[in-house]
C-alpha positions in Angstrom: -9.5 -104.5 -13.7 -6.9 -101.7 -13.2 -3.4 -103.1 -13.0 -1.5 -101.1 -10.4 1.8 -101.0 -8.5 3.0 -99.2 -5.4 6.3 -97.5 -4.9 7.4 -96.3 -1.5 10.6 -96.6 0.6 8.6 -97.2 3.7 7.6 -100.9 4.1 4.7 -100.0 6.3 3.2 -97.7 3.7 3.4 -100.5 1.1 1.6 -102.9 3.5 -1.2 -100.4 4.0 -1.6 -99.9 0.2 -1.6 -103.7 -0.3 -4.3 -104.1 2.3 -6.4 -101.2 0.9 -6.0 -102.5 -2.7 -7.3 -106.0 -1.7 -10.6 -104.3 -0.6 -11.2 -102.6 -3.9 -12.7 -105.1 -6.5 -11.4 -103.3 -9.6 -7.8 -103.0 -8.4 -5.2 -105.6 -9.2 -2.0 -104.9 -7.3 0.7 -106.6 -9.4 3.8 -105.3 -7.6 5.2 -103.3 -4.7 8.7 -101.7 -4.7 10.8 -100.0 -2.0 12.9 -98.1 -4.6 12.2 -96.3 -7.8 14.9 -98.1 -9.8 13.2 -101.5 -9.4 9.8 -100.0 -10.2 11.2 -98.4 -13.3 12.6 -101.8 -14.5 9.1 -103.3 -13.9 7.3 -100.5 -15.7 9.5 -101.0 -18.8 8.6 -104.7 -19.0 5.0 -104.9 -17.8 1.7 -103.1 -18.5 0.6 -101.0 -15.6 -2.5 -98.8 -15.6 -2.1 -97.0 -12.3 0.9 -96.1 -10.1 0.7 -95.3 -6.4 3.8 -93.3 -6.0 5.6 -91.8 -3.0 7.5 -88.6 -3.8 10.3 -88.2 -1.3 12.5 -91.3 -1.9 16.3 -91.7 -1.9 18.2 -91.8 -5.3 15.2 -91.1 -7.5 12.1 -89.1 -6.3 8.6 -90.1 -7.4 8.4 -86.9 -9.5 11.7 -87.8 -11.3 10.4 -91.3 -11.9 7.2 -90.1 -13.4 9.1 -87.5 -15.6 11.4 -90.3 -16.9 8.6 -92.3 -18.4 7.8 -91.6 -22.0 4.2 -92.8 -21.6 3.5 -92.8 -17.8 0.4 -94.6 -16.5 -2.1 -92.8 -14.3 -0.4 -91.7 -11.1 -1.7 -91.2 -7.5 0.9 -89.6 -5.3 1.1 -90.8 -1.7 3.3 -88.7 0.5 3.7 -87.2 4.0 4.8 -83.8 2.5 2.0 -81.4 1.4 4.4 -78.9 -0.2 4.7 -81.1 -3.3 0.9 -80.9 -4.0 1.1 -78.1 -6.5 3.9 -79.7 -8.6 1.9 -83.0 -8.5 -1.2 -81.4 -10.0 0.9 -79.6 -12.6 1.9 -83.1 -13.7 -1.8 -83.9 -14.2 -1.8 -86.8 -11.7 -5.1 -88.4 -10.8 -4.8 -87.5 -7.1 -2.6 -86.5 -4.2 -2.9 -88.4 -1.0 -1.4 -87.1 2.2 -0.3 -89.7 4.7 -1.7 -91.2 6.8 -4.3 -92.1 4.2 -7.7 -93.3 5.4 -9.3 -96.1 3.4 -12.3 -93.9 2.4 -9.9 -91.4 0.8 -7.9 -94.1 -0.9 -11.2 -95.5 -2.3 -12.2 -92.2 -3.6 -9.0 -91.8 -5.5 -9.1 -95.3 -6.9 -12.7 -94.6 -8.1 -11.6 -91.4 -9.8 -8.9 -93.4 -11.6 -11.5 -95.9 -12.8 -13.8 -93.2 -14.1 -10.9 -91.5 -15.9 -9.9 -94.7 -17.6 -13.5 -95.3 -18.6 -13.8 -91.8 -20.1 -10.5 -92.3 -21.9 -11.7 -95.6 -23.4 -14.9 -94.0 -24.6 -13.1 -91.1 -26.1 -10.8 -93.4 -28.0 -13.6 -95.7 -29.1 -12.2 -98.3 -26.6 -9.0 -100.1 -27.5 -10.7 -103.5 -27.6 -12.2 -103.2 -31.1 -15.2 -101.2 -29.9 -16.1 -103.6 -27.1 -18.2 -102.0 -24.3 -18.2 -103.5 -20.8 -21.4 -105.2 -19.9 -21.2 -104.1 -16.3 -20.5 -100.9 -14.2 -18.9 -100.4 -10.8 -21.0 -98.3 -8.4 -19.8 -96.7 -5.1 -22.4 -97.1 -2.5 -21.9 -96.2 1.2 -18.4 -97.5 2.0 -18.0 -100.1 -0.7 -18.0 -100.5 -4.5 -20.3 -103.1 -6.1 -20.5 -104.5 -9.6 -23.8 -104.3 -11.4 -24.4 -106.1 -14.7 -26.1 -103.9 -17.3 -28.6 -106.7 -18.1 -29.8 -106.5 -14.4 -30.7 -102.8 -14.5 -34.5 -102.2 -14.8 -34.4 -98.4 -14.5 -32.6 -95.6 -12.7 -34.3 -92.9 -10.7 -32.9 -89.5 -9.6 -33.9 -88.6 -6.1 -33.1 -85.4 -4.1 -29.6 -86.3 -3.0 -29.1 -89.8 -4.5 -29.6 -91.8 -7.6 -31.4 -95.2 -7.2 -30.6 -98.1 -9.5 -33.5 -100.7 -9.6 -32.6 -104.4 -10.3 -34.6 -107.6 -9.8 -32.7 -108.0 -6.5 -32.6 -104.9 -4.5 -32.2 -101.2 -5.3 -28.8 -99.6 -5.0 -28.3 -96.0 -3.9 -25.3 -93.9 -5.1 -24.3 -90.2 -5.1 -23.5 -90.4 -8.8 -25.8 -88.1 -10.9 -28.4 -89.4 -13.4 -26.6 -87.5 -16.1 -23.4 -89.5 -15.6 -25.4 -92.7 -16.1 -27.0 -91.3 -19.2 -23.6 -90.6 -20.8 -21.9 -93.8 -19.7 -24.6 -96.4 -20.4 -24.9 -97.7 -24.0 -27.4 -95.7 -26.0 -28.8 -98.7 -27.8 -29.9 -100.3 -24.4 -30.8 -97.3 -22.2 -32.8 -94.1 -22.8 -33.8 -91.2 -20.7 -37.6 -90.7 -20.6 -37.9 -88.1 -17.8 -35.7 -85.7 -15.9 -35.7 -88.2 -13.1 -35.6 -91.5 -15.0 -33.4 -93.6 -17.3 -34.9 -96.9 -18.4 -33.6 -100.1 -19.9 -35.2 -100.7 -23.3 -35.0 -104.4 -22.9 -36.9 -104.3 -19.7 -39.9 -102.4 -21.0 -43.1 -104.5 -20.7 -45.4 -102.0 -22.3 -46.0 -98.3 -23.2 -49.3 -96.8 -22.4 -50.0 -93.2 -23.4 -47.3 -91.3 -21.5 -46.2 -94.1 -19.3 -43.6 -96.9 -19.5 -44.3 -100.1 -17.5 -41.3 -102.0 -16.2 -41.7 -104.8 -13.6 -45.1 -103.5 -12.5 -43.6 -100.0 -12.0 -45.2 -97.0 -13.8 -42.6 -94.5 -15.1 -43.7 -91.2 -16.7 -42.5 -90.0 -20.1 -42.1 -86.3 -20.0 -42.7 -83.9 -22.9 -39.0 -83.1 -23.3 -38.0 -86.7 -23.9 -41.2 -88.0 -25.6 -40.2 -87.5 -29.2 -36.8 -89.1 -28.9 -38.3 -92.0 -27.0 -40.9 -92.8 -29.6 -38.4 -92.4 -32.4 -36.3 -95.2 -30.8 -39.4 -97.3 -30.1 -40.6 -97.0 -33.7 -37.2 -97.9 -35.1 -37.4 -101.1 -33.2 -41.0 -101.9 -34.0 
């Protein structure tokens, strides 16, 4: 879960963010604040991963609040003023949302924050003693769903989509096959073809240049054959 707060001097804007956050399964909204001073006090006492932050507020602006933090969390600016966009990106914020914010745009920003945190954890060897999550969140159509890694049979790259096969029903997403290859644990998943990543635990048999998983025949291409058989032989 991503622990987040929202700071905005407009109560209606806070209500909208609260409603949107409830619809995103990986967001945990732990506080809303109508002024930056209260938010700053909260940030000094509690762990926050993501800050939805208005810019133009009385007393302290959102940019001033962010600059005052020694170790700021990820920030998504939410504002009615487009002229602040350049300064916002100079501060390396996750995203810049221009009000009124549609839910689809809010969801895209939240997903970006989730992916950035995931990449940061991988880069740092994950702060939880090397623990790797046993699930992934996938954006499909207008919702985000959670898929347990143990349920994934194989993943197939199609023309415009990537298809995740599970014992239940396939899931389509716009995420590339390459992104799955880099994010999934290498001891559990392997690429066997430019169009396929398979779960090693789900392989029923290997016949010549074909992998069988749940009665599905998946080709092993020349470019991936040597690495695949090295892994198979190490586990024989």
